[in-house]
Structure formats: C-alpha cells, structure tokens
BATOR-395442 format. One line per field, with one value per residue: residue in one letter; residue number from 1; x, y, z of N, C-alpha, C in turn. Coordinates in nm, 4 decimals. Layout:
BEGIN
res (A, ...) .
n (NUM, ...) .
n_X (X, ...) .
n_Y (Y, ...) .
n_Z (Z, ...) .
ca_X (X, ...) .
ca_Y (Y, ...) .
ca_Z (Z, ...) .
c_X (X, ...) .
c_Y (Y, ...) .
c_Z (Z, ...) .
END
This chain:
BEGIN
res (M, P, R, R, L, L, A, Q, F, L, S, F, A, L, I, G, V, L, G, T, A, A, H, F, V, V, L, Y, A, L, V, S, C, F, D, F, G, P, V, L, A, S, S, L, G, A, A, S, G, A, L, L, N, Y, G, L, N, Y, R, W, T, F, R, S, R, K, R, H, R, E, A, L, P, K, F, I, V, V, A, G, G, G, W, L, L, N, A, L, L, M, A, I, L, L, S, R, L, D, I, H, Y, L, L, V, Q, L, V, V, T, G, L, V, L, V, W, N, F, L, A, N, R, F, W, T, F, G, G, L) .
n (1, 2, 3, 4, 5, 6, 7, 8, 9, 10, 11, 12, 13, 14, 15, 16, 17, 18, 19, 20, 21, 22, 23, 24, 25, 26, 27, 28, 29, 30, 31, 32, 33, 34, 35, 36, 37, 38, 39, 40, 41, 42, 43, 44, 45, 46, 47, 48, 49, 50, 51, 52, 53, 54, 55, 56, 57, 58, 59, 60, 61, 62, 63, 64, 65, 66, 67, 68, 69, 70, 71, 72, 73, 74, 75, 76, 77, 78, 79, 80, 81, 82, 83, 84, 85, 86, 87, 88, 89, 90, 91, 92, 93, 94, 95, 96, 97, 98, 99, 100, 101, 102, 103, 104, 105, 106, 107, 108, 109, 110, 111, 112, 113, 114, 115, 116, 117, 118, 119, 120, 121, 122, 123, 124, 125, 126, 127, 128) .
n_X (0.0970, 0.0787, 0.2295, 0.1149, -0.1695, -0.1651, -0.1203, -0.3445, -0.5187, -0.5220, -0.5553, -0.8076, -0.9282, -0.8486, -0.9564, -1.2285, -1.2057, -1.3665, -1.6075, -1.6880, -1.6892, -1.9437, -2.1126, -2.1357, -2.1786, -2.4832, -2.5618, -2.5459, -2.6685, -2.9253, -3.0595, -2.9936, -3.1024, -3.3433, -3.4984, -3.4769, -3.4620, -3.2015, -3.0893, -3.2110, -3.1444, -2.7967, -2.8611, -2.9765, -2.7095, -2.5366, -2.5715, -2.5183, -2.2126, -2.1762, -2.2030, -2.0750, -1.8103, -1.8102, -1.7395, -1.4690, -1.2454, -1.3419, -1.1503, -0.9467, -0.8480, -0.9065, -0.7713, -0.9779, -1.0814, -1.3180, -1.6290, -1.8444, -2.1451, -2.1102, -1.9257, -2.0550, -2.3188, -2.2223, -2.1331, -2.2972, -2.4792, -2.2640, -2.2435, -2.5225, -2.4991, -2.3289, -2.4190, -2.6700, -2.5668, -2.4448, -2.6698, -2.7902, -2.6111, -2.5922, -2.8487, -2.8202, -2.6557, -2.7351, -2.9265, -2.8751, -2.6579, -2.5647, -2.4772, -2.3581, -2.5029, -2.3208, -2.0681, -2.1359, -2.1457, -1.8641, -1.7505, -1.9245, -1.8735, -1.5807, -1.5624, -1.7516, -1.6276, -1.4012, -1.5511, -1.6269, -1.4247, -1.2975, -1.5165, -1.5237, -1.2468, -1.2387, -1.4344, -1.6492, -1.4436, -1.2011, -1.1290, -1.3360) .
n_Y (-0.1489, 0.2076, 0.4957, 0.6913, 0.6568, 0.4927, 0.6655, 0.8345, 0.6532, 0.5453, 0.8172, 0.8458, 0.6251, 0.6981, 0.9564, 0.8350, 0.7019, 0.8850, 0.9022, 0.6471, 0.6465, 0.8241, 0.7225, 0.4782, 0.5508, 0.6792, 0.4242, 0.3138, 0.4586, 0.4613, 0.1756, 0.1296, 0.3233, 0.4336, 0.1940, 0.1281, -0.0943, -0.2872, -0.2812, -0.0187, 0.1488, 0.1488, 0.2020, 0.4753, 0.6105, 0.5447, 0.7122, 0.9945, 0.9397, 0.9799, 1.2190, 1.3522, 1.2467, 1.3476, 1.5883, 1.6881, 1.4716, 1.5395, 1.7881, 1.7291, 1.4637, 1.4042, 1.6398, 1.8348, 2.0183, 2.0187, 2.1745, 2.2245, 2.1489, 1.9452, 1.7568, 1.6736, 1.5420, 1.3272, 1.2135, 1.1710, 0.9837, 0.7695, 0.7863, 0.6749, 0.4105, 0.2524, 0.2669, 0.1317, -0.0738, -0.1359, -0.1933, -0.3604, -0.5791, -0.5722, -0.7044, -0.9421, -1.1134, -1.0540, -1.1737, -1.4580, -1.5347, -1.5853, -1.3716, -1.1211, -0.8008, -0.5363, -0.6554, -0.7769, -0.5630, -0.4498, -0.6063, -0.6216, -0.2493, -0.2580, -0.3578, -0.1720, -0.0263, 0.0088, 0.0005, 0.2259, 0.4001, 0.3604, 0.3539, 0.6766, 0.7799, 0.6763, 0.7814, 1.0226, 1.1956, 1.1812, 1.2146, 1.0365) .
n_Z (0.0242, -0.0524, 0.0631, 0.0729, 0.0832, 0.2845, 0.4979, 0.4811, 0.5160, 0.7757, 0.9050, 0.8533, 0.9518, 1.2722, 1.3063, 1.2724, 1.5219, 1.6823, 1.5358, 1.5719, 1.8290, 1.9052, 1.7640, 1.9108, 2.2031, 2.1485, 2.0270, 2.2894, 2.5200, 2.3794, 2.3833, 2.6376, 2.7958, 2.6992, 2.6137, 2.2868, 2.0230, 1.9396, 1.6996, 1.5673, 1.7214, 1.6824, 1.4031, 1.4299, 1.5770, 1.3830, 1.2148, 1.3722, 1.4296, 1.1192, 1.1115, 1.2211, 1.0948, 0.8460, 0.8261, 0.9550, 0.8089, 0.5730, 0.5728, 0.7384, 0.6455, 0.3479, 0.3056, 0.1208, -0.1466, -0.3105, -0.3515, -0.1311, -0.1788, -0.3370, -0.2472, -0.0418, -0.0900, -0.2402, -0.0430, 0.1981, 0.0642, 0.0583, 0.3187, 0.3877, 0.2371, 0.3796, 0.6592, 0.5999, 0.4820, 0.7825, 0.9159, 0.7997, 0.8286, 1.1376, 1.1604, 1.0134, 1.1831, 1.4602, 1.4418, 1.3752, 1.5161, 1.8979, 2.0563, 2.2412, 2.1395, 2.1326, 2.0734, 1.8458, 1.7145, 1.7366, 1.5248, 1.3199, 1.2762, 1.1609, 0.9488, 0.7788, 0.8101, 0.6134, 0.3992, 0.3454, 0.3635, 0.1499, -0.0271, 0.0150, -0.0286, -0.2968, -0.4338, -0.3364, -0.2177, -0.4019, -0.7726, -0.8880) .
ca_X (0.0055, 0.1525, 0.2671, -0.0340, -0.2836, -0.1780, -0.1520, -0.4726, -0.6552, -0.4628, -0.6630, -0.9885, -0.9606, -0.7977, -1.1110, -1.3786, -1.2678, -1.4757, -1.7106, -1.7776, -1.7499, -2.0415, -2.1805, -2.1862, -2.2803, -2.5864, -2.6292, -2.6080, -2.7696, -3.1141, -3.0504, -2.9960, -3.2603, -3.5250, -3.5708, -3.4878, -3.4162, -3.0551, -3.0974, -3.2591, -3.0254, -2.7676, -2.8703, -2.9427, -2.5643, -2.4336, -2.6002, -2.4934, -2.0834, -2.1098, -2.2110, -1.8832, -1.7013, -1.7711, -1.6428, -1.2970, -1.2589, -1.3344, -1.0618, -0.8266, -0.7876, -0.8693, -0.7940, -1.0883, -1.1193, -1.4565, -1.7225, -1.9541, -2.2293, -2.0798, -1.8656, -2.1970, -2.4139, -2.1437, -2.0854, -2.4429, -2.5191, -2.2085, -2.2832, -2.5600, -2.4323, -2.2653, -2.5590, -2.7363, -2.5037, -2.5045, -2.8297, -2.8060, -2.5150, -2.6249, -2.9883, -2.7513, -2.5542, -2.7479, -3.0347, -2.8112, -2.5737, -2.6170, -2.3768, -2.4015, -2.4894, -2.2291, -1.9465, -2.1816, -2.1354, -1.7454, -1.6839, -1.9737, -1.8441, -1.4915, -1.6378, -1.8464, -1.5149, -1.3446, -1.6261, -1.6468, -1.2333, -1.2620, -1.5825, -1.5086, -1.1687, -1.2627, -1.5452, -1.6712, -1.3377, -1.1702, -1.1635, -1.4154) .
ca_Y (0.0089, 0.3336, 0.5605, 0.8847, 0.5980, 0.4190, 0.7772, 0.7968, 0.5150, 0.5779, 0.9723, 0.7887, 0.5187, 0.7322, 1.0346, 0.7446, 0.6373, 0.9550, 0.9284, 0.5134, 0.6750, 0.8492, 0.5955, 0.3714, 0.6118, 0.7067, 0.3252, 0.2064, 0.5311, 0.3917, 0.0907, 0.0874, 0.3788, 0.4596, 0.0921, 0.1372, -0.2069, -0.2460, -0.2669, 0.0887, 0.2807, 0.1262, 0.3104, 0.6507, 0.5801, 0.5479, 0.8564, 1.0544, 0.9349, 1.0144, 1.3779, 1.4387, 1.2085, 1.4065, 1.6922, 1.6088, 1.4027, 1.6631, 1.8750, 1.7020, 1.3257, 1.4493, 1.8363, 1.8050, 2.1412, 2.0506, 2.2394, 2.1214, 2.1227, 1.8362, 1.6255, 1.6816, 1.4745, 1.1922, 1.1533, 1.1282, 0.8471, 0.6607, 0.7047, 0.5577, 0.3192, 0.2089, 0.2683, -0.0058, -0.2535, -0.1398, -0.2180, -0.5136, -0.6264, -0.6327, -0.7762, -1.0939, -1.1517, -1.1033, -1.3125, -1.5736, -1.5734, -1.5532, -1.2974, -0.9542, -0.7228, -0.4614, -0.7689, -0.7489, -0.3930, -0.4357, -0.6848, -0.4642, -0.1333, -0.2522, -0.3965, -0.0730, 0.0976, -0.0541, -0.0143, 0.4035, 0.4392, 0.2865, 0.5004, 0.8400, 0.7884, 0.6902, 0.9023, 1.1236, 1.2887, 1.1394, 1.2503, 0.9822) .
ca_Z (0.0147, -0.0897, 0.1920, 0.1473, 0.1003, 0.4462, 0.5759, 0.4500, 0.5608, 0.9073, 0.9696, 0.8470, 1.1164, 1.3829, 1.2649, 1.2801, 1.6383, 1.7209, 1.5031, 1.6213, 1.9729, 1.9094, 1.7722, 2.0626, 2.3496, 2.1271, 2.0683, 2.4170, 2.5645, 2.3225, 2.4337, 2.7632, 2.8443, 2.6513, 2.5360, 2.2173, 1.9696, 1.9038, 1.5925, 1.5561, 1.7737, 1.5974, 1.3140, 1.4962, 1.6289, 1.2840, 1.1813, 1.4409, 1.3875, 1.0377, 1.0628, 1.2715, 1.0537, 0.6980, 0.8566, 1.0328, 0.6896, 0.4311, 0.5978, 0.6966, 0.5744, 0.2100, 0.3132, 0.0054, -0.2581, -0.3794, -0.2702, -0.0107, -0.2612, -0.4500, -0.1905, 0.1085, -0.1299, -0.2175, 0.1248, 0.2546, -0.0319, 0.1037, 0.4761, 0.3710, 0.1770, 0.5486, 0.7160, 0.4890, 0.5638, 0.9059, 1.0177, 0.7560, 0.9330, 1.2470, 1.1763, 1.0112, 1.2581, 1.5478, 1.4553, 1.3946, 1.6789, 2.0436, 2.0745, 2.3076, 2.0441, 2.1651, 2.0306, 1.6540, 1.6638, 1.7037, 1.4063, 1.1996, 1.2788, 1.0780, 0.7420, 0.7298, 0.7798, 0.5114, 0.2318, 0.3807, 0.3404, -0.0095, -0.1559, 0.0245, -0.0920, -0.4315, -0.4930, -0.2910, -0.2123, -0.5023, -0.9381, -0.9504) .
c_X (0.0860, 0.1083, 0.1082, -0.1529, -0.2737, -0.2420, -0.2815, -0.5770, -0.5756, -0.5310, -0.7794, -1.0089, -0.9239, -0.9486, -1.2776, -1.3346, -1.3352, -1.5903, -1.7528, -1.8155, -1.9058, -2.1795, -2.1975, -2.2453, -2.3954, -2.6483, -2.6746, -2.6733, -2.9153, -3.1121, -3.0838, -3.0696, -3.3575, -3.5476, -3.5774, -3.4222, -3.2427, -2.9440, -3.1128, -3.1484, -2.9001, -2.7186, -2.8776, -2.7783, -2.4527, -2.4684, -2.5541, -2.2833, -2.1165, -2.0996, -2.0506, -1.7653, -1.6661, -1.6928, -1.4356, -1.2321, -1.2122, -1.2012, -0.9630, -0.7716, -0.7634, -0.8338, -0.8723, -1.1490, -1.2434, -1.5688, -1.8009, -2.0576, -2.2046, -2.0066, -1.9684, -2.2987, -2.3697, -2.1677, -2.2198, -2.4695, -2.3724, -2.1806, -2.3695, -2.5971, -2.3877, -2.3906, -2.6626, -2.6459, -2.4349, -2.5936, -2.8848, -2.7372, -2.5520, -2.7537, -2.9342, -2.7780, -2.6362, -2.8750, -2.9791, -2.7315, -2.5952, -2.4487, -2.4304, -2.3849, -2.3392, -2.0764, -1.9690, -2.1273, -1.9680, -1.6934, -1.7708, -1.8845, -1.6877, -1.4876, -1.6617, -1.6983, -1.4274, -1.4648, -1.6532, -1.5258, -1.2662, -1.3725, -1.5467, -1.4059, -1.1162, -1.3958, -1.5782, -1.5679, -1.2611, -1.2021, -1.2313, -1.5331) .
c_Y (0.1464, 0.3972, 0.6869, 0.7714, 0.5168, 0.5718, 0.8278, 0.7700, 0.5465, 0.6776, 0.8779, 0.7175, 0.5741, 0.8595, 0.9129, 0.6983, 0.7438, 0.9041, 0.7956, 0.5220, 0.7406, 0.7395, 0.4788, 0.4407, 0.6072, 0.5506, 0.2824, 0.3045, 0.4707, 0.3610, 0.0444, 0.1777, 0.4328, 0.3097, 0.0472, -0.0091, -0.1945, -0.2376, -0.1151, 0.1728, 0.2335, 0.2010, 0.4476, 0.6819, 0.6491, 0.6613, 0.9594, 1.0830, 1.0025, 1.1807, 1.4192, 1.4072, 1.3224, 1.5388, 1.7428, 1.5233, 1.4543, 1.7250, 1.8424, 1.5888, 1.3734, 1.5368, 1.8620, 1.9956, 2.1754, 2.1271, 2.1688, 2.0653, 1.9565, 1.7296, 1.5842, 1.5345, 1.3424, 1.1222, 1.0898, 0.9993, 0.7128, 0.6607, 0.6689, 0.4414, 0.2126, 0.2423, 0.1492, -0.0710, -0.2729, -0.2035, -0.3377, -0.6364, -0.6931, -0.7072, -0.9188, -1.1118, -1.1162, -1.1971, -1.4255, -1.6638, -1.5547, -1.5427, -1.1435, -0.8652, -0.6268, -0.5484, -0.7526, -0.6458, -0.3628, -0.4769, -0.6197, -0.3176, -0.1771, -0.2813, -0.2546, 0.0081, 0.0973, -0.0059, 0.2123, 0.4556, 0.4398, 0.4021, 0.6275, 0.8722, 0.8526, 0.7999, 1.0206, 1.2286, 1.2828, 1.2661, 1.1792, 1.0267) .
c_Z (0.0335, 0.0238, 0.2239, 0.1694, 0.1929, 0.5248, 0.5732, 0.5689, 0.7124, 0.9634, 0.9732, 0.9898, 1.2384, 1.3977, 1.3318, 1.3725, 1.7121, 1.6534, 1.5953, 1.8071, 2.0347, 1.8832, 1.8454, 2.1540, 2.2443, 2.1023, 2.1514, 2.5083, 2.4883, 2.3985, 2.5822, 2.8785, 2.8105, 2.5772, 2.4007, 2.1286, 1.9571, 1.7760, 1.5121, 1.5948, 1.7208, 1.4650, 1.3240, 1.5646, 1.5112, 1.2076, 1.2762, 1.4122, 1.2707, 0.9906, 1.0804, 1.1784, 0.9005, 0.7358, 0.8731, 0.8961, 0.5242, 0.4747, 0.6742, 0.6597, 0.4438, 0.1598, 0.0856, -0.0435, -0.2791, -0.2988, -0.1864, -0.1126, -0.3430, -0.3400, -0.1140, 0.0323, -0.1772, -0.0690, 0.1841, 0.1937, 0.0285, 0.2478, 0.4509, 0.2899, 0.3289, 0.6580, 0.7369, 0.5541, 0.6875, 0.9771, 0.9063, 0.8355, 1.0798, 1.2755, 1.1627, 1.1030, 1.4336, 1.5753, 1.4288, 1.4872, 1.8546, 2.0730, 2.1498, 2.1678, 2.0493, 2.0469, 1.8884, 1.6497, 1.6745, 1.5812, 1.2377, 1.1685, 1.1954, 0.9706, 0.7538, 0.7190, 0.6632, 0.3637, 0.2924, 0.3373, 0.1705, -0.0710, -0.1184, -0.0484, -0.2383, -0.4782, -0.4524, -0.2444, -0.3148, -0.6732, -0.9540, -0.9990) .
END
C-alpha cells in the first residue's frame, strides 16, 4: 500500500474512532436508557457518527477542495450505504448468533470502515 494511501487510511480510521465513539454512545444510551432495539439504536448511532466524520475527513484526511455542495451529497450517499450495510449486518448477525450486540457491533464497524474509506477516498473526495 503506498505511503500516502496508508497515511490517509490511518487518519480516516483515527477520525473514525471519534465517529465510532459517538455511534456507540448513542447506541448504548438508546438501548440502556430508552429501551430502543439494538438495530434501530445502532442505525441512529451510525448517523450521528457519520455527521461528525464528514467535517473532519473533508478538512484533514482528504484535504478536499471540492465544494460542499458536491462532496456532501456524495458523502451522504456513502454514509447511507454504510448505514444500510451496518443495519443489515447487525440484523443478520444478531438473528443468527448468540453474541452480545456490542460485540457484533465491533465486527460490523470494522467491515463498514473498509467500505466507507474506499468509497470516500475514490468517489466522494477523489476525482472519480
């Protein structure tokens, strides 16, 4: 992997930690305090994390010069794909595995991370 791509991935992942923290806080709070189901709570948490990630990745990871009116809709499409992927994987894995929802979310988060990085790198903030 070229150095620049690796540096971008690490920056994306580090910023993603903040978005993931927001995701997990919302997930845990909605399940524990408000009796939401884990799939819906996870979906709402993912949306919260995505909003935080856009600004940070636009500015620091990809140093985008695209106008927000071009980059933001693409980011929303990618985030929507990640949100759908998150919800589907959570639903499938929770229905088939007898594992705590937070452990399932860890696995799902890793898979969605790869999707989000590649789609944002090459489509949202890239030249494709």
